mmJSON file of the N, C-alpha and C atoms, coordinates in Angstrom:
{"data_MODEL":{"atom_site":{
"group_PDB":["ATOM","ATOM","ATOM","ATOM","ATOM","ATOM","ATOM","ATOM","ATOM","ATOM","ATOM","ATOM","ATOM","ATOM","ATOM","ATOM","ATOM","ATOM","ATOM","ATOM","ATOM","ATOM","ATOM","ATOM","ATOM","ATOM","ATOM","ATOM","ATOM","ATOM","ATOM","ATOM","ATOM","ATOM","ATOM","ATOM","ATOM","ATOM","ATOM","ATOM","ATOM","ATOM","ATOM","ATOM","ATOM","ATOM","ATOM","ATOM","ATOM","ATOM","ATOM","ATOM","ATOM","ATOM","ATOM","ATOM","ATOM","ATOM","ATOM","ATOM","ATOM","ATOM","ATOM","ATOM","ATOM","ATOM","ATOM","ATOM","ATOM","ATOM","ATOM","ATOM","ATOM","ATOM","ATOM","ATOM","ATOM","ATOM","ATOM","ATOM","ATOM","ATOM","ATOM","ATOM","ATOM","ATOM","ATOM","ATOM","ATOM","ATOM","ATOM","ATOM","ATOM","ATOM","ATOM","ATOM","ATOM","ATOM","ATOM","ATOM","ATOM","ATOM","ATOM","ATOM","ATOM","ATOM","ATOM","ATOM","ATOM","ATOM","ATOM","ATOM","ATOM","ATOM","ATOM","ATOM","ATOM","ATOM","ATOM","ATOM","ATOM","ATOM","ATOM","ATOM","ATOM","ATOM","ATOM","ATOM","ATOM","ATOM","ATOM","ATOM","ATOM","ATOM","ATOM","ATOM","ATOM","ATOM","ATOM","ATOM","ATOM","ATOM","ATOM","ATOM"],
"id":[1,2,3,4,5,6,7,8,9,10,11,12,13,14,15,16,17,18,19,20,21,22,23,24,25,26,27,28,29,30,31,32,33,34,35,36,37,38,39,40,41,42,43,44,45,46,47,48,49,50,51,52,53,54,55,56,57,58,59,60,61,62,63,64,65,66,67,68,69,70,71,72,73,74,75,76,77,78,79,80,81,82,83,84,85,86,87,88,89,90,91,92,93,94,95,96,97,98,99,100,101,102,103,104,105,106,107,108,109,110,111,112,113,114,115,116,117,118,119,120,121,122,123,124,125,126,127,128,129,130,131,132,133,134,135,136,137,138,139,140,141,142,143,144],
"type_symbol":["N","C","C","N","C","C","N","C","C","N","C","C","N","C","C","N","C","C","N","C","C","N","C","C","N","C","C","N","C","C","N","C","C","N","C","C","N","C","C","N","C","C","N","C","C","N","C","C","N","C","C","N","C","C","N","C","C","N","C","C","N","C","C","N","C","C","N","C","C","N","C","C","N","C","C","N","C","C","N","C","C","N","C","C","N","C","C","N","C","C","N","C","C","N","C","C","N","C","C","N","C","C","N","C","C","N","C","C","N","C","C","N","C","C","N","C","C","N","C","C","N","C","C","N","C","C","N","C","C","N","C","C","N","C","C","N","C","C","N","C","C","N","C","C"],
"label_atom_id":["N","CA","C","N","CA","C","N","CA","C","N","CA","C","N","CA","C","N","CA","C","N","CA","C","N","CA","C","N","CA","C","N","CA","C","N","CA","C","N","CA","C","N","CA","C","N","CA","C","N","CA","C","N","CA","C","N","CA","C","N","CA","C","N","CA","C","N","CA","C","N","CA","C","N","CA","C","N","CA","C","N","CA","C","N","CA","C","N","CA","C","N","CA","C","N","CA","C","N","CA","C","N","CA","C","N","CA","C","N","CA","C","N","CA","C","N","CA","C","N","CA","C","N","CA","C","N","CA","C","N","CA","C","N","CA","C","N","CA","C","N","CA","C","N","CA","C","N","CA","C","N","CA","C","N","CA","C","N","CA","C","N","CA","C","N","CA","C"],
"label_alt_id":[null,null,null,null,null,null,null,null,null,null,null,null,null,null,null,null,null,null,null,null,null,null,null,null,null,null,null,null,null,null,null,null,null,null,null,null,null,null,null,null,null,null,null,null,null,null,null,null,null,null,null,null,null,null,null,null,null,null,null,null,null,null,null,null,null,null,null,null,null,null,null,null,null,null,null,null,null,null,null,null,null,null,null,null,null,null,null,null,null,null,null,null,null,null,null,null,null,null,null,null,null,null,null,null,null,null,null,null,null,null,null,null,null,null,null,null,null,null,null,null,null,null,null,null,null,null,null,null,null,null,null,null,null,null,null,null,null,null,null,null,null,null,null,null],
"label_comp_id":["UNK","UNK","UNK","UNK","UNK","UNK","UNK","UNK","UNK","UNK","UNK","UNK","UNK","UNK","UNK","UNK","UNK","UNK","UNK","UNK","UNK","UNK","UNK","UNK","UNK","UNK","UNK","UNK","UNK","UNK","UNK","UNK","UNK","UNK","UNK","UNK","UNK","UNK","UNK","UNK","UNK","UNK","UNK","UNK","UNK","UNK","UNK","UNK","UNK","UNK","UNK","UNK","UNK","UNK","UNK","UNK","UNK","UNK","UNK","UNK","UNK","UNK","UNK","UNK","UNK","UNK","UNK","UNK","UNK","UNK","UNK","UNK","UNK","UNK","UNK","UNK","UNK","UNK","UNK","UNK","UNK","UNK","UNK","UNK","UNK","UNK","UNK","UNK","UNK","UNK","UNK","UNK","UNK","UNK","UNK","UNK","UNK","UNK","UNK","UNK","UNK","UNK","UNK","UNK","UNK","UNK","UNK","UNK","UNK","UNK","UNK","UNK","UNK","UNK","UNK","UNK","UNK","UNK","UNK","UNK","UNK","UNK","UNK","UNK","UNK","UNK","UNK","UNK","UNK","UNK","UNK","UNK","UNK","UNK","UNK","UNK","UNK","UNK","UNK","UNK","UNK","UNK","UNK","UNK"],
"label_asym_id":["A","A","A","A","A","A","A","A","A","A","A","A","A","A","A","A","A","A","A","A","A","A","A","A","A","A","A","A","A","A","A","A","A","A","A","A","A","A","A","A","A","A","A","A","A","A","A","A","A","A","A","A","A","A","A","A","A","A","A","A","A","A","A","A","A","A","A","A","A","A","A","A","A","A","A","A","A","A","A","A","A","A","A","A","A","A","A","A","A","A","A","A","A","A","A","A","A","A","A","A","A","A","A","A","A","A","A","A","A","A","A","A","A","A","A","A","A","A","A","A","A","A","A","A","A","A","A","A","A","A","A","A","A","A","A","A","A","A","A","A","A","A","A","A"],
"label_entity_id":["1","1","1","1","1","1","1","1","1","1","1","1","1","1","1","1","1","1","1","1","1","1","1","1","1","1","1","1","1","1","1","1","1","1","1","1","1","1","1","1","1","1","1","1","1","1","1","1","1","1","1","1","1","1","1","1","1","1","1","1","1","1","1","1","1","1","1","1","1","1","1","1","1","1","1","1","1","1","1","1","1","1","1","1","1","1","1","1","1","1","1","1","1","1","1","1","1","1","1","1","1","1","1","1","1","1","1","1","1","1","1","1","1","1","1","1","1","1","1","1","1","1","1","1","1","1","1","1","1","1","1","1","1","1","1","1","1","1","1","1","1","1","1","1"],
"label_seq_id":[1,1,1,2,2,2,3,3,3,4,4,4,5,5,5,6,6,6,7,7,7,8,8,8,9,9,9,10,10,10,11,11,11,12,12,12,13,13,13,14,14,14,15,15,15,16,16,16,17,17,17,18,18,18,19,19,19,20,20,20,21,21,21,22,22,22,23,23,23,24,24,24,25,25,25,26,26,26,27,27,27,28,28,28,29,29,29,30,30,30,31,31,31,32,32,32,33,33,33,34,34,34,35,35,35,36,36,36,37,37,37,38,38,38,39,39,39,40,40,40,41,41,41,42,42,42,43,43,43,44,44,44,45,45,45,46,46,46,47,47,47,48,48,48],
"pdbx_PDB_ins_code":[null,null,null,null,null,null,null,null,null,null,null,null,null,null,null,null,null,null,null,null,null,null,null,null,null,null,null,null,null,null,null,null,null,null,null,null,null,null,null,null,null,null,null,null,null,null,null,null,null,null,null,null,null,null,null,null,null,null,null,null,null,null,null,null,null,null,null,null,null,null,null,null,null,null,null,null,null,null,null,null,null,null,null,null,null,null,null,null,null,null,null,null,null,null,null,null,null,null,null,null,null,null,null,null,null,null,null,null,null,null,null,null,null,null,null,null,null,null,null,null,null,null,null,null,null,null,null,null,null,null,null,null,null,null,null,null,null,null,null,null,null,null,null,null],
"Cartn_x":[0.654,-0.033,0.858,0.616,1.35,0.74,1.736,1.259,0.505,0.221,-0.654,-2.122,-2.407,-3.896,-4.706,-5.952,-6.534,-6.971,-7.251,-7.206,-8.743,-8.867,-9.89,-10.922,-12.028,-13.201,-13.448,-13.735,-14.083,-15.345,-15.958,-17.442,-17.668,-18.561,-19.079,-20.176,-20.259,-21.796,-21.843,-22.696,-23.085,-24.247,-23.83,-24.68,-25.379,-26.666,-27.409,-28.027,-28.106,-28.611,-28.332,-29.401,-29.212,-27.798,-27.561,-26.54,-26.632,-25.581,-25.81,-26.577,-26.662,-27.427,-26.245,-25.232,-24.129,-23.914,-23.404,-23.011,-21.418,-20.885,-19.274,-19.14,-19.858,-20.053,-20.349,-21.126,-21.21,-20.058,-19.899,-18.56,-17.448,-17.069,-15.867,-16.186,-17.38,-17.677,-17.438,-18.077,-17.827,-16.378,-15.558,-14.271,-13.47,-13.965,-13.012,-13.671,-14.97,-15.426,-14.678,-14.509,-14.231,-12.855,-11.918,-10.477,-9.795,-10.364,-9.791,-9.11,-8.853,-8.051,-6.751,-5.725,-4.171,-3.929,-2.878,-2.575,-2.215,-1.219,-0.562,-2.101,-2.919,-3.898,-4.841,-4.916,-5.661,-4.947,-3.834,-2.786,-2.805,-2.672,-2.617,-4.224,-5.298,-6.498,-6.475,-6.205,-6.115,-5.434,-4.351,-3.379,-4.22,-4.82,-5.442,-6.907],
"Cartn_y":[-1.105,0.099,1.33,2.024,3.13,4.481,5.265,6.769,7.327,7.483,8.153,7.663,6.588,6.302,6.774,6.833,7.499,6.43,7.132,6.129,5.341,3.914,3.107,3.582,3.633,3.751,2.342,2.374,0.912,0.912,-0.303,-0.831,-2.066,-1.91,-3.048,-3.848,-4.951,-5.359,-6.878,-7.227,-8.725,-9.418,-11.089,-11.767,-12.724,-12.895,-13.79,-14.953,-16.13,-16.817,-18.427,-19.443,-20.788,-21.319,-22.542,-23.111,-23.357,-22.991,-23.065,-22.059,-20.967,-19.822,-18.92,-18.992,-18.154,-17.145,-17.196,-15.872,-15.841,-16.906,-16.552,-16.468,-17.038,-16.569,-15.179,-14.501,-13.401,-12.229,-12.644,-11.913,-11.98,-13.045,-13.374,-12.187,-12.288,-11.485,-10.223,-9.855,-8.296,-7.923,-8.773,-8.439,-8.189,-9.141,-9.69,-8.462,-7.8,-6.55,-5.535,-5.527,-4.112,-4.166,-5.055,-5.034,-5.098,-5.61,-5.708,-6.809,-7.69,-8.725,-8.845,-8.872,-8.54,-9.734,-9.253,-10.207,-11.465,-11.42,-12.789,-13.552,-13.161,-13.77,-14.371,-13.735,-14.139,-15.298,-15.184,-16.251,-17.517,-17.314,-18.711,-19.57,-18.417,-19.134,-19.775,-19.384,-20.295,-21.113,-21.445,-22.619,-23.706,-23.353,-24.41,-25.096],
"Cartn_z":[-0.055,-0.228,0.051,-1.067,-0.761,-0.356,0.299,0.818,0.458,-0.915,-1.788,-1.703,-1.178,-1.397,-0.238,-0.697,0.351,1.584,2.792,3.903,3.633,3.972,3.756,5.041,4.804,5.611,6.413,7.646,8.237,8.246,7.852,7.322,8.197,9.329,9.881,9.809,9.376,9.256,9.668,9.81,10.326,9.206,9.096,8.016,9.065,8.87,9.774,8.402,8.961,7.913,8.617,7.881,8.214,7.419,7.736,7.254,5.563,4.896,3.501,2.793,3.563,2.93,1.953,2.081,1.239,1.831,3.364,4.158,3.814,3.834,3.462,1.708,1.145,-0.033,-0.808,0.088,-0.099,0.743,1.724,2.132,1.17,0.639,0.094,-1.469,-1.845,-3.034,-2.851,-1.742,-1.342,-1.333,-0.165,-0.309,-1.591,-2.474,-4.033,-4.611,-4.729,-5.657,-5.123,-3.925,-3.347,-3.451,-3.903,-3.951,-2.421,-1.859,-0.337,-0.172,-1.035,-0.698,-1.52,-0.902,-1.192,-2.274,-3.601,-4.511,-3.85,-2.713,-2.252,-1.716,-1.038,-0.304,-1.537,-2.674,-3.741,-4.5,-4.407,-5.338,-4.393,-2.922,-2.307,-2.004,-2.194,-2.593,-3.958,-4.677,-6.197,-6.201,-5.53,-5.428,-4.931,-3.647,-2.876,-3.495],
"occupancy":[1.0,1.0,1.0,1.0,1.0,1.0,1.0,1.0,1.0,1.0,1.0,1.0,1.0,1.0,1.0,1.0,1.0,1.0,1.0,1.0,1.0,1.0,1.0,1.0,1.0,1.0,1.0,1.0,1.0,1.0,1.0,1.0,1.0,1.0,1.0,1.0,1.0,1.0,1.0,1.0,1.0,1.0,1.0,1.0,1.0,1.0,1.0,1.0,1.0,1.0,1.0,1.0,1.0,1.0,1.0,1.0,1.0,1.0,1.0,1.0,1.0,1.0,1.0,1.0,1.0,1.0,1.0,1.0,1.0,1.0,1.0,1.0,1.0,1.0,1.0,1.0,1.0,1.0,1.0,1.0,1.0,1.0,1.0,1.0,1.0,1.0,1.0,1.0,1.0,1.0,1.0,1.0,1.0,1.0,1.0,1.0,1.0,1.0,1.0,1.0,1.0,1.0,1.0,1.0,1.0,1.0,1.0,1.0,1.0,1.0,1.0,1.0,1.0,1.0,1.0,1.0,1.0,1.0,1.0,1.0,1.0,1.0,1.0,1.0,1.0,1.0,1.0,1.0,1.0,1.0,1.0,1.0,1.0,1.0,1.0,1.0,1.0,1.0,1.0,1.0,1.0,1.0,1.0,1.0],
"B_iso_or_equiv":[0.0,0.0,0.0,0.0,0.0,0.0,0.0,0.0,0.0,0.0,0.0,0.0,0.0,0.0,0.0,0.0,0.0,0.0,0.0,0.0,0.0,0.0,0.0,0.0,0.0,0.0,0.0,0.0,0.0,0.0,0.0,0.0,0.0,0.0,0.0,0.0,0.0,0.0,0.0,0.0,0.0,0.0,0.0,0.0,0.0,0.0,0.0,0.0,0.0,0.0,0.0,0.0,0.0,0.0,0.0,0.0,0.0,0.0,0.0,0.0,0.0,0.0,0.0,0.0,0.0,0.0,0.0,0.0,0.0,0.0,0.0,0.0,0.0,0.0,0.0,0.0,0.0,0.0,0.0,0.0,0.0,0.0,0.0,0.0,0.0,0.0,0.0,0.0,0.0,0.0,0.0,0.0,0.0,0.0,0.0,0.0,0.0,0.0,0.0,0.0,0.0,0.0,0.0,0.0,0.0,0.0,0.0,0.0,0.0,0.0,0.0,0.0,0.0,0.0,0.0,0.0,0.0,0.0,0.0,0.0,0.0,0.0,0.0,0.0,0.0,0.0,0.0,0.0,0.0,0.0,0.0,0.0,0.0,0.0,0.0,0.0,0.0,0.0,0.0,0.0,0.0,0.0,0.0,0.0],
"pdbx_formal_charge":[null,null,null,null,null,null,null,null,null,null,null,null,null,null,null,null,null,null,null,null,null,null,null,null,null,null,null,null,null,null,null,null,null,null,null,null,null,null,null,null,null,null,null,null,null,null,null,null,null,null,null,null,null,null,null,null,null,null,null,null,null,null,null,null,null,null,null,null,null,null,null,null,null,null,null,null,null,null,null,null,null,null,null,null,null,null,null,null,null,null,null,null,null,null,null,null,null,null,null,null,null,null,null,null,null,null,null,null,null,null,null,null,null,null,null,null,null,null,null,null,null,null,null,null,null,null,null,null,null,null,null,null,null,null,null,null,null,null,null,null,null,null,null,null],
"auth_seq_id":[1,1,1,2,2,2,3,3,3,4,4,4,5,5,5,6,6,6,7,7,7,8,8,8,9,9,9,10,10,10,11,11,11,12,12,12,13,13,13,14,14,14,15,15,15,16,16,16,17,17,17,18,18,18,19,19,19,20,20,20,21,21,21,22,22,22,23,23,23,24,24,24,25,25,25,26,26,26,27,27,27,28,28,28,29,29,29,30,30,30,31,31,31,32,32,32,33,33,33,34,34,34,35,35,35,36,36,36,37,37,37,38,38,38,39,39,39,40,40,40,41,41,41,42,42,42,43,43,43,44,44,44,45,45,45,46,46,46,47,47,47,48,48,48],
"auth_comp_id":["UNK","UNK","UNK","UNK","UNK","UNK","UNK","UNK","UNK","UNK","UNK","UNK","UNK","UNK","UNK","UNK","UNK","UNK","UNK","UNK","UNK","UNK","UNK","UNK","UNK","UNK","UNK","UNK","UNK","UNK","UNK","UNK","UNK","UNK","UNK","UNK","UNK","UNK","UNK","UNK","UNK","UNK","UNK","UNK","UNK","UNK","UNK","UNK","UNK","UNK","UNK","UNK","UNK","UNK","UNK","UNK","UNK","UNK","UNK","UNK","UNK","UNK","UNK","UNK","UNK","UNK","UNK","UNK","UNK","UNK","UNK","UNK","UNK","UNK","UNK","UNK","UNK","UNK","UNK","UNK","UNK","UNK","UNK","UNK","UNK","UNK","UNK","UNK","UNK","UNK","UNK","UNK","UNK","UNK","UNK","UNK","UNK","UNK","UNK","UNK","UNK","UNK","UNK","UNK","UNK","UNK","UNK","UNK","UNK","UNK","UNK","UNK","UNK","UNK","UNK","UNK","UNK","UNK","UNK","UNK","UNK","UNK","UNK","UNK","UNK","UNK","UNK","UNK","UNK","UNK","UNK","UNK","UNK","UNK","UNK","UNK","UNK","UNK","UNK","UNK","UNK","UNK","UNK","UNK"],
"auth_asym_id":["A","A","A","A","A","A","A","A","A","A","A","A","A","A","A","A","A","A","A","A","A","A","A","A","A","A","A","A","A","A","A","A","A","A","A","A","A","A","A","A","A","A","A","A","A","A","A","A","A","A","A","A","A","A","A","A","A","A","A","A","A","A","A","A","A","A","A","A","A","A","A","A","A","A","A","A","A","A","A","A","A","A","A","A","A","A","A","A","A","A","A","A","A","A","A","A","A","A","A","A","A","A","A","A","A","A","A","A","A","A","A","A","A","A","A","A","A","A","A","A","A","A","A","A","A","A","A","A","A","A","A","A","A","A","A","A","A","A","A","A","A","A","A","A"],
"auth_atom_id":["N","CA","C","N","CA","C","N","CA","C","N","CA","C","N","CA","C","N","CA","C","N","CA","C","N","CA","C","N","CA","C","N","CA","C","N","CA","C","N","CA","C","N","CA","C","N","CA","C","N","CA","C","N","CA","C","N","CA","C","N","CA","C","N","CA","C","N","CA","C","N","CA","C","N","CA","C","N","CA","C","N","CA","C","N","CA","C","N","CA","C","N","CA","C","N","CA","C","N","CA","C","N","CA","C","N","CA","C","N","CA","C","N","CA","C","N","CA","C","N","CA","C","N","CA","C","N","CA","C","N","CA","C","N","CA","C","N","CA","C","N","CA","C","N","CA","C","N","CA","C","N","CA","C","N","CA","C","N","CA","C","N","CA","C","N","CA","C"],
"pdbx_PDB_model_num":[1,1,1,1,1,1,1,1,1,1,1,1,1,1,1,1,1,1,1,1,1,1,1,1,1,1,1,1,1,1,1,1,1,1,1,1,1,1,1,1,1,1,1,1,1,1,1,1,1,1,1,1,1,1,1,1,1,1,1,1,1,1,1,1,1,1,1,1,1,1,1,1,1,1,1,1,1,1,1,1,1,1,1,1,1,1,1,1,1,1,1,1,1,1,1,1,1,1,1,1,1,1,1,1,1,1,1,1,1,1,1,1,1,1,1,1,1,1,1,1,1,1,1,1,1,1,1,1,1,1,1,1,1,1,1,1,1,1,1,1,1,1,1,1]
}}}
């Protein structure tokens, strides 16, 4: 992360639902779409 980037605002939220409702999928998609997953973390996920 470079010093020229704007600070990221913190957003907290809860997800509720039964088993297999897609809670983790939703959170993962939000992180991916907002580019909040670092490249090395994404590469590790792709290797697994």
